Backbone as a ProteinNet text record, in pm:
[ID]
protein_1_A
[PRIMARY]
MRKKNISFITLLPFLCLLSVLGQGCRQSSTERGMLCIQLGDYVLAQHFFSQVLENYPGDFRARLGLGKALLQQAIVNTNDTQAWKEALTNLEAARTIDPSAHIADLLGSAWCERGRALLSFRDTVGALTALQRSLEYDAKNIVPLNLAGTIYFHLGEADKSEALFKKAIEIDSASAPAFFNLGMVAYSEGRLTFAHDAWARALTRAPKDEDILYWFSLSEKQLREAR
[TERTIARY]
6360.9	6252.7	6232.9	6212.7	6199.3	6056.6	6036.5	5902.9	5855.2	5728.2	5670	5627.6	5652	5607.7	5461.8	5381.4	5238.5	5221.4	5172.9	5160.3	5041.9	5045.1	4934.4	4806.7	4820.7	4704.6	4635.6	4716	4659	4583.1	4636.9	4574.2	4451.6	4438.6	4335.4	4193.9	4151.3	4014.5	3990.4	4096.1	4083.3	4070.4	4148.2	4142.1	4007.5	3953.3	3821.1	3713.7	3725.9	3628.8	3634.4	3757.1	3772.3	3712.7	3728.9	3675.6	3524.2	3460.5	3314	3265.3	3333.6	3294.7	3312.4	3418.9	3444.8	3336.4	3288.7	3181.1	3054.1	3029.8	2910.4	2916.5	3037.5	3053.4	3035.3	3079.2	3071.2	2931.9	2845.4	2712.5	2637.2	2584.5	2516.8	2380.5	2327.8	2194.4	2088.7	2106.8	2011.9	2011.3	2129.5	2138.5	2078.8	2101.6	2043.6	1891.3	1843.3	1698	1638	1704.7	1656.8	1650.4	1752.3	1754.6	1637.9	1611.1	1499.8	1365.3	1349.3	1226.8	1210.3	1319.3	1314.1	1276	1318	1288.5	1152.5	1087.2	956.9	963.9	1083	1100.5	1086.1	961.5	937.6	968.1	965.4	994.9	1143.1	1231	1374.3	1411.8	1345.1	1371.3	1343.6	1232.9	1199.1	1306.5	1361.5	1467.1	1589.2	1633	1752.7	1730.1	1616.1	1589.5	1574.6	1513	1494.8	1629.5	1725.5	1859.4	1920.9	1905.1	1961.1	1890.5	1758.5	1680.1	1695.1	1735.2	1760.1	1871.6	1970	2083.6	2069.6	2001.1	1986.2	1839.7	1754.1	1610.6	1578.9	1672.2	1648.3	1707.2	1747.7	1804.9	1694.4	1702.9	1596.9	1575.5	1684	1669.9	1612.8	1656.7	1606.2	1460.1	1423.4	1284.5	1192.7	1237.6	1160.5	1151.9	1264.5	1267.2	1174.5	1173.1	1084.8	938.9	907.9	771.6	730.7	820.9	791.2	773.1	859	850	717.9	680.2	553.2	435.1	449	343.4	326.1	436.6	428.9	351.5	383.3	315.4	166.5	132.6	-7.6	-88	-28.2	-99.4	-123.9	-25.5	-41.8	-146.6	-141.5	-236.5	-324.5	-429.2	-508.5	-575	-592.9	-657	-556.4	-427.8	-324.1	-323.1	-409.6	-425.2	-296.5	-222.8	-98.9	4.8	13.9	110.1	75.1	-54.4	-97.8	-57.7	-89.4	-61.8	87.3	169.8	313.8	373.9	320.5	369.7	349	228.5	196.9	272.3	287.8	362.7	507.4	570.4	711.1	730.4	636.5	646.2	631.3	539.1	520.4	639.5	700	819.3	935.7	947.4	1052.5	1034.4	910.4	882	915.3	895.5	930.2	1081.8	1155.7	1301.8	1356.8	1298.6	1344.6	1223.3	1173.1	1054.3	1074.3	1200	1226.6	1215.9	1215	1206.4	1068	1064.6	938	862.8	806	733.5	582.6	540.9	397.5	318.7	372	302.1	289.2	397.7	396	294.1	290.9	192.6	50.7	32	-99.7	-144.9	-54.8	-87.7	-112.1	-31.5	-46.1	-181.8	-222.2	-352.4	-466.3	-446.2	-547.5	-566.1	-453.3	-461	-525.8	-499	-563	-713.9	-754.7	-897.3	-961.1	-890.8	-942.3	-958.3	-858.5	-863.4	-980.9	-1001.5	-1112.5	-1246.9	-1253.1	-1376.9	-1409.7	-1305.2	-1328.4	-1389.1	-1370.7	-1430.4	-1557.8	-1607.3	-1732	-1726	-1606.8	-1590.6	-1588.1	-1705.8	-1713.4	-1663.3	-1690.5	-1644.5	-1492.1	-1433.2	-1288.3	-1225.9	-1289.8	-1239.8	-1240	-1348.6	-1357.4	-1254.2	-1230.1	-1128.9	-990.2	-960.4	-830.6	-813.9	-920.5	-913.7	-894.8	-954.8	-934.7	-788.6	-728.9	-588	-501.4	-540.3	-468.1	-466.1	-581.2	-592.2	-519.1	-503.8	-427.1	-280.6	-231.4	-92.6	-77.1	-179.1	-169.5	-306	-333	-464	-493	-389.6	-406.1	-428.8	-434.4	-454	-603.2	-640	-782.5	-833.8	-744	-787.9	-870	-819.2	-902.6	-1027	-1020.1	-1138.6	-1248.5	-1211.9	-1309.6	-1364.5	-1274.5	-1316.4	-1410.8	-1376.7	-1464.2	-1598.1	-1595.1	-1718.6	-1808.8	-1749.3	-1825.3	-1889.8	-1815.4	-1869.9	-1990.5	-1976.3	-2087.6	-2207.8	-2182.7	-2291.5	-2372.7	-2300.9	-2369.3	-2433.4	-2388.3	-2450.6	-2572.5	-2598.5	-2713.8	-2689.1	-2561.6	-2527.8	-2476.1	-2571.6	-2537.9	-2464.9	-2503.5	-2440.1	-2290.4	-2255.3	-2113.6	-2040.1	-2107.4	-2048.9	-2017.6	-2115.3	-2097.5	-1988.3	-1983.4	-1881.6	-1740.9	-1724	-1592.3	-1552.7	-1649.9	-1618.9	-1584.9	-1655.1	-1624.9	-1486.5	-1451.8	-1319.6	-1210.9	-1237.3	-1141.8	-1121.8	-1230.8	-1223.4	-1146.7	-1164.1	-1088.9	-938.8	-901.8	-760.3	-708.1	-787.9	-745.5	-863.6	-868.5	-980.9	-974.1	-866.1	-853.9	-902.3	-956.8	-998.3	-1132.5	-1128	-1250.1	-1336	-1275.3	-1356.6	-1435.4	-1375.6	-1445	-1567.9	-1554	-1668.3	-1774.4	-1729.3	-1824.4	-1903.6	-1833.2	-1899.7	-1995.4	-1953.2	-2039.6	-2168	-2155.8	-2273	-2366.3	-2308.9	-2390.8	-2473.2	-2413.4	-2486.7	-2603.4	-2574.3	-2678.7	-2790.3	-2753.4	-2853	-2943.8	-2885.9	-2964.9	-3067.7	-3042.6	-3134.4	-3224.5	-3219	-3306.6	-3257	-3133.3	-3077.3	-3011	-3093.9	-3048.6	-2953.5	-2985.9	-2900.8	-2762.1	-2758.9	-2631.5	-2550.1	-2617.1	-2549.3	-2491.9	-2573.2	-2529.6	-2405	-2405.5	-2291	-2166.3	-2183.2	-2070	-2012.9	-2100.2	-2052.8	-1988.3	-2036.2	-1974.3	-1830.3	-1811.8	-1676.9	-1588.7	-1648.3	-1572.8	-1531.5	-1621.8	-1596.5	-1481.7	-1470.8	-1360.2	-1225.9	-1228.5	-1105.5	-1074.9	-1177.3	-1158.1	-1255.1	-1229.2	-1323.9	-1349.7	-1264.9	-1282.9	-1340.1	-1373.2	-1427.2	-1571.2	-1596.1	-1727	-1837.4	-1806.6	-1908	-1951.3	-1853.9	-1887	-1968.6	-1927.8	-2000.7	-2145.9	-2164.5	-2299.9	-2388.8	-2342	-2424.7	-2443.5	-2341.4	-2356.5	-2461	-2454.6	-2551.3	-2692.5	-2704.9	-2836.2	-2895.2	-2813.4	-2864	-2898.5	-2821.8	-2850.1	-2981.8	-3004.8	-3130	-3249.2	-3234	-3343.4	-3371.4	-3267.3	-3285.3	-3360.4	-3328.8	-3398.4	-3545.5	-3571.1	-3709.7	-3790.9	-3722.1	-3792.7	-3827.6	-3769.7	-3794.8	-3930.9
-920.5	-1009	-1001.5	-1117.8	-1126.1	-1098.7	-1009.5	-979.4	-1092.7	-1127.3	-1232.2	-1174.2	-1249.7	-1208.4	-1245.3	-1148	-1173.5	-1208.1	-1325.5	-1371.7	-1305.9	-1307.7	-1252.9	-1332.9	-1463.6	-1550.4	-1510.3	-1471.5	-1427.5	-1296.8	-1209.3	-1078.5	-1084.5	-1188.8	-1194.9	-1174.8	-1245.1	-1222.1	-1077.5	-1015.3	-876.3	-781.8	-807.5	-724.4	-737.3	-859.4	-880.4	-804.2	-804.6	-732.7	-584	-530.5	-388.6	-356.2	-448.5	-427	-418.2	-508.8	-508.5	-380.9	-342.4	-220.3	-98.3	-100.7	11.2	25.5	-88.1	-83.8	-28.2	-65.7	-16.1	134.5	185.2	329	404.6	340.5	407.1	397	315.7	296.7	429.5	465.1	594.1	592.8	712.7	724.3	660.1	671.4	610.3	458.9	399.2	253.6	208.7	286.3	253.9	261.6	362.8	377.1	259.9	215.9	101.7	-24.2	-42.9	-158.5	-152.1	-32.8	-15.2	-48.8	-12.2	-45.3	-196	-266.5	-412.3	-474.1	-408.9	-458.6	-411.9	-324.1	-273.1	-158.1	-104.3	8.1	138.5	174.8	291.8	423.6	425.4	549	585.3	488.4	513.9	536.6	465.5	483.5	627.9	682.8	821.5	917.8	887.2	971.3	975.1	856.8	850.3	919	892.8	953.5	1105.2	1150.2	1294.8	1365.2	1294.8	1351.2	1381.7	1289	1306.5	1419.8	1421.7	1519	1661.8	1677.3	1811.9	1880.7	1801.5	1856.1	1838.4	1731.5	1701.2	1668.1	1767.6	1744.4	1665.9	1667.1	1598.1	1458.5	1404.8	1270.4	1167.3	1096.9	1005.4	891.5	823.8	707	745.5	859.6	904.2	945.4	1011.6	1054.6	932.2	834.6	711.3	634	626.8	555.5	618.9	751.7	821.1	792.9	793.5	762.4	623	526	387.5	373.7	443.7	437.7	497.7	610.1	673.7	587.5	516.8	426.8	311.9	258.8	154.3	204.8	325.9	385.3	402.5	450.3	475.4	346.1	239.8	112.1	52	70.9	21.4	104.2	236.7	327.8	391.3	321.2	362.8	498.7	543.5	673.9	788.9	759	862	936.9	1034.9	1109.8	1178.4	1232.2	1302.7	1208.3	1087.4	988.9	950.6	932.2	900.8	1012.9	1135.4	1251.3	1263.7	1252.4	1268.4	1152.1	1031.9	915	933.2	969.3	986.6	1105.1	1211.2	1328.1	1292.2	1216.7	1180.5	1079.3	986.5	889.8	960.4	1055	1128.1	1220.8	1273.4	1357.4	1273.7	1149.9	1060.9	1031.9	1016.1	990.7	1114.6	1230.9	1355.1	1366.1	1329.2	1335.7	1241.5	1119.8	1022.1	958.2	1022.3	971.4	832.1	792.9	662.1	548.5	583.4	479.8	415.7	287.3	213.3	231.4	350.4	380.5	382.1	379.2	388.3	275.8	153.3	40.5	60.2	109.9	135.3	243.4	348.9	455.6	404.3	318	259.5	179.1	98.7	17.3	105.7	212.6	303.6	373.1	423	488.4	388.7	263.8	160.9	135.3	127	107.3	227.1	346.3	467	458.8	411.7	395.5	296	184.9	83.4	140.7	221.6	282.6	379.7	461.4	557.7	485.7	374.6	296.3	239	201.8	147.6	253	381.7	491.1	543.4	464.1	493.9	624.2	661	777.6	726.9	702.7	642	736.5	864.9	961.9	967.6	978.7	981.4	851.3	739.4	608.4	596.5	637.2	630.4	720.6	837.3	929.1	865.7	804.3	739.1	621.7	544.9	430.2	475.1	588.4	644.3	685	745.3	781.6	656.3	551	424.6	372.7	378.2	329.4	419.5	547.2	637.2	594.6	541.5	495.8	352.4	269.9	128.5	81.1	102.7	72.1	-77.5	-159.6	-304.3	-372.1	-293.2	-349.1	-374.4	-500.6	-532.9	-512.7	-495.9	-476.9	-348.7	-231.2	-110.6	-117.6	-189	-205.4	-279.8	-390.4	-468.5	-390	-317.8	-241.1	-127.7	-57.4	51	-5.2	-120.6	-184.4	-221.2	-268.4	-303.8	-180.2	-69.7	54.2	100.2	101.9	143.9	51.6	-76.8	-173.2	-137.5	-106.8	-71.2	67.3	148.6	279.8	270.4	150.7	129.1	160.2	177.2	206.7	79	-10.6	-143.5	-139.1	-45.8	-37.8	-9.9	89.6	121.8	5.1	-56.4	-169.3	-284	-321.4	-432.9	-402.8	-280.7	-242.6	-258.8	-223.6	-235	-381.6	-464.3	-606.2	-673.4	-636.1	-691.8	-647.3	-523.4	-473.9	-550.5	-580.9	-658.4	-797.1	-857.1	-990.3	-985.2	-877.8	-861.2	-857.3	-793.8	-782.8	-915	-977.3	-1102.6	-1199.9	-1288.5	-1383.2	-1490.4	-1492.2	-1590.1	-1533.6	-1413.4	-1347.1	-1400.7	-1480.4	-1532.7	-1420.6	-1322	-1213.9	-1136	-1112.8	-1036.2	-1112.6	-1243.2	-1323.9	-1333	-1346.4	-1353.4	-1223.5	-1111.5	-981.2	-957.7	-1000.8	-987.8	-1066.6	-1185.1	-1265.8	-1198.8	-1129.4	-1060.4	-949.1	-876.2	-770.1	-830.5	-936.6	-1000.4	-1055.9	-1117.5	-1177.5	-1070.1	-954.9	-846	-791.8	-814	-766.9	-878.9	-993.9	-1105	-1186	-1164.2	-1241.1	-1366.7	-1462.9	-1580.5	-1668	-1689.1	-1774	-1712.7	-1581	-1510.6	-1520.4	-1501.5	-1507.8	-1647.2	-1749.4	-1888.2	-1916.4	-1868	-1889.4	-1817.8	-1695.1	-1618.8	-1688.5	-1738.6	-1806.2	-1941	-2006.8	-2132.1	-2105.6	-1996.1	-1959.4	-1921.5	-1850.6	-1814	-1939.3	-2037.6	-2160.2	-2241.5	-2240.6	-2313.5	-2249.1	-2121	-2049.4	-2049.8	-2067.4	-2073.4	-2177.1	-2306.2	-2412.3	-2428.2	-2370	-2386.1	-2261.5	-2162.5	-2038.7	-2061.8	-2044.2	-2075.6	-1983.3	-1856.4	-1762.2	-1798.1	-1829.5	-1867.1	-1995.6	-2093.2	-2220.7	-2198.8	-2110.5	-2084.6	-2025.7	-1918.3	-1850.7	-1934.8	-2011.1	-2100	-2207.6	-2267.7	-2371.2	-2314.9	-2194.2	-2129.9	-2105.3	-2052.8	-2024.1	-2152.9	-2257.8	-2386	-2443.9	-2432	-2479.4	-2401	-2269.9	-2185.9	-2211.5	-2240.6	-2272.4	-2405.3	-2503.5	-2633.8	-2617.7	-2536	-2515.2	-2439.9	-2356.7	-2275.2	-2354.1	-2474.7	-2553.4	-2624.8
3150.9	3111.6	2960.1	2903.4	2759.6	2714.6	2617	2566.7	2477.1	2496	2413.2	2279.1	2173.3	2039.7	2019.9	1979.7	1954.4	1808	1781.2	1642.9	1573.8	1440.3	1360.7	1386.2	1405.5	1431	1559.7	1660.9	1788.4	1771	1686.2	1665	1574.3	1494.9	1391.3	1445	1551.3	1602	1642.5	1705.8	1749.1	1630.6	1524.8	1404.9	1335.4	1334.5	1272.7	1348	1482.5	1564.7	1535.2	1524.8	1492.7	1357.4	1263.2	1128.9	1131.9	1205.5	1215.7	1282.1	1393.6	1463.6	1375.4	1296.2	1206.2	1103.4	1049.9	951.2	1012.4	1143	1210.7	1227.1	1259	1277.6	1146.9	1037.9	909	846.3	904.2	847.2	845.4	731	717.2	784.5	807.3	867.7	778.9	647.7	554.8	569.3	577.8	593.1	725.9	831	961.4	955	884.5	869.2	794.4	687.6	609.2	695	778.9	868.4	967	1017.4	1111.7	1046.5	919	846.8	839.4	808.3	800.2	934.3	1042.6	1177	1227.7	1152.7	1193.5	1292.2	1314.7	1407.2	1329.2	1298	1213.4	1283	1416.8	1489.9	1474.6	1500.5	1487.7	1341.6	1251.3	1107.7	1066.5	1113.1	1080.5	1132.2	1249	1307	1215.7	1169.6	1085.6	950.2	888.2	757.2	767.9	875.9	896	912.1	976.2	990.7	854.6	763.7	629.5	556.7	565.2	489.1	539.8	664.8	716.5	637.6	598.4	523	372	332.3	189.1	157.5	145.7	122.4	-4.4	-99.8	-225.8	-230.7	-116.7	-113.2	-138.2	-250.5	-291.7	-192.1	-152.9	-65.1	71.2	124.1	254.6	244.8	135.1	115.1	101	22.7	5.3	136.2	207.1	334.7	436.8	442.4	536.2	501.8	371.6	329.3	371.3	356.7	395.5	545.9	621.6	767.7	817.1	758.4	795.6	753.6	641.5	595.6	693.3	744	846.3	967.7	1010.4	1125.3	1098.3	979	944.1	937.8	886.8	876.5	1014.7	1105.1	1242.5	1316.2	1295.9	1361.2	1253.4	1214.1	1097.7	1113.1	1238.2	1258.2	1267.4	1242.3	1246.7	1112.8	1101.8	976.9	933.6	1029.9	997.8	938.1	992.8	941.2	797.8	770.1	633.6	537.8	580.1	493.9	464.9	568.3	551	473	493.1	419.6	270	232.7	90.7	31	108.4	61.3	31.4	121.9	103.5	-9.2	-24.9	-134	-269.1	-275.7	-400.2	-427.1	-320	-335.9	-390.2	-341.9	-390.1	-538.8	-579	-721.4	-805.5	-748.5	-818.9	-835.3	-730.5	-735	-841.3	-847.7	-946.5	-1015	-1120.8	-1191.1	-1250.5	-1271.7	-1332.3	-1230.6	-1101.9	-997.8	-999.6	-964.5	-967.9	-835.2	-819	-694.6	-718	-842.5	-873.1	-805.5	-809.7	-747.2	-596.6	-535.3	-391.2	-357	-437.2	-414.6	-434	-533.8	-556.1	-435.7	-381	-262.5	-140.2	-127.9	-13.5	-16.3	-133.8	-145.7	-123.5	-164.7	-142.5	7.5	79.7	224.6	292.5	238.8	292.7	271.9	154.4	127.9	221.8	247.7	339.7	481	521.8	654.9	666.1	564	565	565.2	495.2	491.5	628.9	703.6	838.4	930.8	895.8	972.6	904.3	805.6	733.8	653.8	614.5	527.4	383.4	327	194	84.3	99.5	-1	-2.5	115.6	126.2	76.7	108.6	66.5	-85.9	-147.8	-294.4	-361.4	-302.2	-356	-347.9	-233.1	-214.5	-310.7	-331.5	-422.3	-566.9	-600.6	-733.9	-754.6	-650.5	-657.2	-672.2	-602.4	-610.9	-754.2	-819.6	-957	-1056.7	-1023.1	-1109.4	-1114.6	-1004	-998.7	-1048.2	-1025.4	-1063.8	-1112.2	-1239.9	-1297.6	-1304.2	-1288.9	-1299.1	-1163.1	-1058.8	-924.5	-900.4	-888.5	-874.2	-732.1	-635.5	-496.1	-481.2	-524.6	-514.4	-601.9	-714.8	-800.1	-726	-663.2	-586.9	-468.4	-402	-284.2	-324	-431.8	-480	-525.4	-592.2	-636.2	-519.5	-412.6	-292.4	-230.5	-228.4	-172.6	-254.3	-386.7	-471.9	-456	-436.3	-416.6	-292.1	-183.9	-58.9	-65.1	-159.1	-179.2	-270.6	-321.5	-408.2	-553.5	-592.2	-731.7	-798.7	-830.1	-881.1	-1015.4	-1101.4	-1234	-1222.8	-1141	-1121.5	-1057.4	-961.1	-890.7	-985.5	-1068.1	-1160.5	-1263.9	-1309.5	-1408.2	-1351	-1223.6	-1161	-1140.3	-1101.1	-1082	-1215.3	-1320.7	-1452.9	-1500.3	-1468.7	-1506.5	-1432.5	-1304.5	-1224.6	-1284.7	-1333.2	-1394.3	-1526.1	-1601.4	-1726.5	-1699.6	-1589.1	-1553.1	-1497.9	-1412.2	-1349.4	-1344.6	-1441.4	-1450.4	-1341.7	-1262.5	-1154.1	-1020.7	-1022.6	-898.3	-847.5	-744	-682.9	-622.2	-550.8	-492.6	-598	-716	-820.5	-870.3	-894.1	-937.8	-828	-703.7	-592.6	-581.7	-587.4	-577.6	-694.3	-812.3	-929.3	-909.4	-850.1	-820.3	-720.5	-622.9	-522.6	-585.8	-679.8	-749.3	-827.7	-901.9	-982.7	-894.6	-783.7	-694	-634.2	-601.9	-542.7	-641.3	-770.4	-874.2	-927	-863.3	-903.1	-1021.1	-1062.4	-1174.5	-1118.4	-1084.5	-1011.5	-1094	-1219.7	-1304.4	-1321.6	-1344.5	-1360.1	-1231.4	-1118.3	-988.3	-964.2	-994.6	-976.9	-1060.7	-1184	-1272.9	-1219.9	-1171.7	-1117.6	-994.4	-906.9	-786.7	-818.6	-924.3	-968	-1012.4	-1084.7	-1128.8	-1010.2	-913.6	-793.1	-715.9	-712.4	-637.1	-696.7	-829.2	-891.6	-858.4	-823.3	-791.8	-641.9	-561.4	-415.8	-358.5	-379	-341.9	-192.6	-108.7	36.3	103.3	24	80.4	126.9	254.5	313.1	263.1	244.4	195.2	53.7	-31.4	-169.2	-170.4	-89.1	-80.9	-38	58.9	109.5	0	-65	-164.6	-290.7	-328	-442.9	-413.4	-295.4	-256.6	-249.3	-195.2	-185.1	-323.8	-414.6	-549.1	-623.8	-602.3	-667.5	-616.3	-487.5	-427	-482.4	-491.5	-542.4	-690.7	-766.9	-908.4	-925.9	-842.8	-849.3	-813.9	-712.7	-669.6	-771.8	-853.3	-954	-1079.2	-1094.4	-1216.8	-1209.4
[MASK]
+++++++++++++++++++++++++++++++++++++++++++++++++++++++++++++++++++++++++++++++++++++++++++++++++++++++++++++++++++++++++++++++++++++++++++++++++++++++++++++++++++++++++++++++++++++++++++++++++++++++++++++++++++++++++++++++++++

């Protein structure tokens, strides 16, 4: 019986499949972990990154990846104190390994989210501490400024609150929340004209915001009645 010759064209799909499978086998634990982060599978991501760090504790990408995976877990489960602690520890460790890496913004956002989580549990002292840490890493982030200002406002410390909102406006004059919050402080102190002006500025930046519309309309009505 005559053997059939197998052409290269016939073999090509099979060779391509082997190539793809080979790449999958060669994929490192770090790369698998990164893919898991993109997919939102923070549990499996932590497994892959931990594998790398067991042998190479100073591996920057694995340390950063583990911090990100733990941060995903902490944001999903806001009361998971251990996940928050380990996330921030690993992110700060990654920054220590490579100080030139741009992790400061990520750390600033992570501490801000930690502050938001603590605030949801009415831990105002812890929240303010976390927000301060956030600003140490990213002084230009107006989110922790606004959040800290709101906390001080509810604590009855209007001066600190107003100073933070004004600082937020200096950084980003397009911030509707900062102008709105500034108006709330002024209104609580009876400075109706100042509040009206702040809300007018907020309204130009967020014309469809119902809260801003309500307070601006209220202040305008009260100003007309006072004339």
